[in-house]
C-alpha positions in Angstrom: 0.0 0.0 0.0 1.3 3.5 -0.9 1.3 6.2 1.8 -0.7 9.3 1.1 1.7 11.7 2.7 -0.2 14.9 2.1 -3.4 13.5 3.4 -1.6 12.0 6.4 0.0 15.3 7.2 -3.3 17.1 7.1 -5.0 14.5 9.2 -2.3 14.6 11.9 -2.4 18.4 12.0 -6.2 18.6 12.3 -6.3 15.9 15.0 -3.6 17.8 17.0 -5.3 21.1 16.7 -8.6 19.9 18.1 -7.0 18.7 21.3 -6.2 20.9 24.3 -3.4 20.2 26.9 -6.2 19.5 29.4 -7.5 16.7 27.2 -4.3 14.8 27.4 -3.3 15.6 31.0 -0.9 18.5 30.3 -0.6 21.9 32.0 -2.0 24.7 29.9 1.1 26.9 30.3 1.6 30.3 28.8 -0.7 31.9 26.3 -0.8 29.9 23.0 -0.6 31.5 19.6 -2.1 28.4 17.8 -5.1 26.2 18.7 -4.7 22.7 20.1 -1.5 20.9 21.1 2.0 21.9 20.0 3.9 19.5 17.8 6.5 19.1 20.6 3.7 18.0 23.0 2.4 15.4 20.6 5.9 14.1 20.1 6.4 13.7 23.9 3.1 11.9 24.3 4.0 9.6 21.4 7.5 9.0 22.6 9.3 10.3 19.5 11.5 13.2 18.6 9.8 16.5 17.8 11.8 16.7 14.5 10.4 13.3 13.4 6.8 14.3 14.1 7.3 17.7 12.4 8.4 15.9 9.2 5.3 13.8 9.3 3.1 16.9 9.4 5.2 18.4 6.6 4.7 15.3 4.4 8.4 14.5 4.5 10.5 11.7 5.9 10.2 7.9 5.7 6.9 5.9 5.9 5.9 5.6 9.6 6.0 2.1 11.1 3.0 0.5 12.7 4.6 1.1 16.1 4.8 4.8 15.4 1.1 4.8 14.3 0.1 3.0 17.4 1.8 5.6 19.5 0.2 8.4 17.6 -3.2 6.8 18.0 -2.8 7.0 21.8 -1.2 10.5 21.8 -4.0 12.0 19.6 -6.8 10.1 21.4 -8.1 8.7 18.1 -11.3 6.6 17.9 -11.1 3.2 16.3 -12.4 4.6 12.9 -9.8 7.4 13.1 -7.1 4.9 13.9 -8.0 2.8 10.9 -8.0 5.9 8.7 -4.5 6.9 10.0 -3.1 3.4 9.2 -4.5 3.5 5.7 -3.2 6.9 5.0 0.3 5.8 6.2 0.1 2.8 3.8 -0.6 0.0 6.4 -3.4 -2.4 7.1 -5.3 -1.4 10.2 -5.1 -3.7 13.2 -7.9 -6.2 13.6 -10.8 -5.0 15.7 -12.3 -6.6 18.7 -13.8 -10.1 18.3 -17.4 -11.0 19.0 -16.7 -14.6 19.9 -20.0 -16.4 20.3 -22.1 -13.4 21.1 -24.6 -12.2 18.5 -25.6 -8.5 18.9 -29.4 -7.9 19.1 -29.3 -6.2 15.7 -27.8 -9.2 14.0 -30.2 -11.6 15.8 -33.1 -9.5 14.6 -31.8 -9.6 11.1 -31.5 -13.4 11.3 -35.1 -13.7 12.3 -36.4 -11.2 9.7 -34.6 -12.9 6.8 -37.0 -15.8 6.8 -37.4 -16.0 3.0 -34.0 -17.6 2.5 -31.7 -19.8 4.5 -29.3 -17.7 6.7 -26.5 -18.8 9.0 -24.0 -17.0 11.3 -20.6 -18.7 11.2 -17.4 -17.8 13.0 -14.2 -17.3 11.0 -13.0 -20.6 12.3 -16.0 -22.4 11.0 -18.2 -22.7 14.1 -22.0 -22.5 13.3 -23.3 -20.0 15.8 -26.9 -19.6 14.7 -29.3 -20.3 11.8 -32.9 -19.6 10.9 -35.6 -22.2 10.3 -35.1 -22.4 6.6 -31.4 -23.0 7.0 -32.2 -25.7 9.5 -34.5 -27.3 7.1 -31.7 -27.2 4.5 -28.7 -28.1 6.6 -30.1 -29.9 9.6 -28.9 -33.2 8.0 -25.4 -31.8 7.9 -24.5 -29.4 10.6 -25.6 -28.3 14.1 -25.0 -25.5 16.6 -24.4 -28.1 19.3 -21.1 -27.0 20.8 -19.5 -30.5 20.5 -19.8 -30.8 16.7 -20.7 -27.3 15.3 -17.4 -26.7 13.6 -18.0 -27.1 9.9 -14.3 -27.8 9.0 -13.9 -30.4 11.7 -17.1 -32.2 10.6 -16.0 -32.2 7.0 -12.7 -33.9 7.8 -13.8 -36.3 10.6 -17.4 -37.3 9.8 -17.7 -39.4 6.7 -21.5 -38.9 6.6 -21.2 -35.2 6.1 -19.6 -35.5 2.6 -22.5 -37.8 1.5 -24.7 -34.7 1.5 -22.6 -32.9 -1.1 -22.0 -33.5 -4.8 -19.1 -36.0 -5.2 -17.5 -34.0 -7.9 -17.0 -31.1 -5.5 -15.5 -32.9 -2.5 -11.9 -32.1 -3.4 -12.5 -28.4 -4.1 -14.7 -28.0 -1.0 -11.9 -29.5 1.1 -9.4 -27.1 -0.4 -11.6 -24.1 0.1 -12.3 -24.9 3.7 -8.6 -25.3 4.6 -7.5 -22.2 2.6 -10.2 -20.1 4.4 -9.1 -21.5 7.8 -5.5 -20.7 7.0 -6.4 -17.1 6.4 -8.5 -16.9 9.6 -5.7 -18.3 11.8 -3.2 -15.8 10.4 -5.6 -12.9 11.0 -6.1 -14.1 14.6 -2.3 -14.2 15.2 -2.3 -17.9 15.9 -4.3 -17.6 19.0 -5.3 -20.5 21.3 -8.6 -21.3 19.6 -6.8 -21.5 16.2 -4.0 -23.7 17.5 -6.4 -26.0 19.2 -8.6 -26.5 16.1 -5.7 -27.0 13.8 -4.1 -29.5 16.2 -7.3 -31.5 16.4 -7.7 -31.5 12.6 -4.1 -32.5 12.0 -4.4 -35.4 14.5 -7.6 -36.6 13.0 -7.2 -36.2 9.3 -4.2 -37.0 7.1 -6.1 -35.3 4.2 -6.4 -32.1 6.2 -2.7 -32.2 7.1 -1.7 -32.6 3.5 -3.9 -29.7 2.4 -2.7 -27.5 5.4 0.9 -28.1 4.5 0.2 -26.7 1.0 -0.3 -23.3 2.6 -3.0 -22.2 0.3 -4.9 -19.1 1.4 -8.3 -17.9 0.1 -11.1 -16.2 2.0 -14.5 -17.8 1.1 -16.9 -15.1 -0.2 -19.5 -15.8 -2.9 -19.5 -19.4 -4.0 -22.0 -22.1 -5.2 -23.4 -24.8 -2.9 -24.6 -28.2 -4.2 -26.3 -30.1 -1.4 -27.8 -33.6 -1.6 -30.9 -33.3 0.6 -32.3 -36.5 2.1 -35.9 -35.6 1.1 -35.5 -33.1 -1.8 -32.5 -34.6 -3.6 -29.9 -32.3 -5.1 -30.3 -28.6 -4.4 -28.2 -25.9 -6.1 -27.8 -22.7 -4.3 -25.5 -19.6 -4.3 -23.9 -18.6 -1.0 -23.2 -14.9 -0.4 -20.9 -14.3 2.6 -21.3 -10.9 4.3 -18.8 -9.6 6.8 -20.2 -8.4 10.2 -18.6 -5.4 12.1 -16.7 -8.1 14.2 -14.1 -9.7 11.9 -14.7 -13.1 13.4 -18.3 -13.5 12.4 -19.9 -13.9 9.0 -23.5 -13.9 7.7 -24.1 -16.6 5.1 -27.1 -16.1 2.9 -28.2 -18.9 0.5 -30.2 -18.0 -2.6 -31.4 -20.1 -5.5 -30.1 -19.5 -9.0 -32.4 -17.9 -11.5 -35.5 -20.1 -12.0 -34.8 -22.2 -8.9 -37.1 -20.5 -6.4 -39.4 -23.6 -6.0 -36.8 -25.3 -3.8 -37.4 -22.6 -1.1 -41.1 -23.3 -1.1 -40.3 -27.0 -0.7 -38.1 -26.3 2.3 -40.8 -24.2 3.9 -43.2 -27.1 3.6 -40.6 -29.5 4.9 -39.9 -27.3 8.0 -36.9 -27.5 10.4 -37.5 -31.1 11.4 -34.2 -32.5 10.1 -31.6 -32.8 12.9 -28.0 -33.8 12.9 -28.5 -35.3 16.3 -31.9 -34.6 18.0 -30.7 -35.9 21.4 -28.4 -33.0 21.8 -30.9 -30.2 21.4 -34.1 -28.9 22.9 -37.0 -27.2 21.0 -36.0 -23.9 19.6 -32.3 -24.7 20.0 -31.6 -23.8 16.3 -31.8 -20.1 17.3 -29.6 -20.3 20.3 -26.6 -18.0 20.5 -23.8 -17.6 22.9 -24.0 -15.5 26.1 -23.1 -11.9 26.1 -19.5 -11.4 27.1 -18.7 -9.6 30.4 -18.7 -5.8 30.2 
């Protein structure tokens, strides 16, 4: 990414000028000729030389590092959106935002309930199925579940032979590659955290096929892609999957729509209803909508 030096300089100056010494815990001191903080004060707060900071505001000097940008974010009291803007102007990817984990915000839960005309799921970046509407349960109840023990789609694919029987045989190899490539991208974004390491270790121990694909180090985030499911009652169903990012980087909304001329399959799923279960002994009525608890704070 190429730095936008002039825009970066202007943004830093305007952020500096809107702050007062009192905002950052400094003494006002003598009468000031210019609004906001002085350049020297920002430099002290950010732990850098005044000359270096001055060159940034003058659109001169080298590209600032992410460490410098993190220091400026704190010194200038930037919001998360302003921080991301600062990083992009400096030619860097912004740091990943806070994760939602298993918690679905009320707005997302409301959307899940209102999108009742098409199958909809909420899936984590590691492949955990967190929630789905009734139509998705009617479609995928034979394949996946939100039960904590076996809700991970990647783990089910590589460890449960019955799962693959519900997908077109000619797509098994490509489906496996896509799942692993997407998981590789997610684990890197997460910085190889404990959840990522644990899942990958389980998969490597359980599946030589996964290990071989993982060692190829292919990376590809799954976005829009076709889905060809072999349903136990309706036979083969062709759908298109649109993957929408949520504000939290670790959750995705998956919306399944029929190709042109294929809308009758949705009517058949409505008639069928959400009665197909991966394992009915592990759920109670209404469990298909269950979401994780709200995190502390």
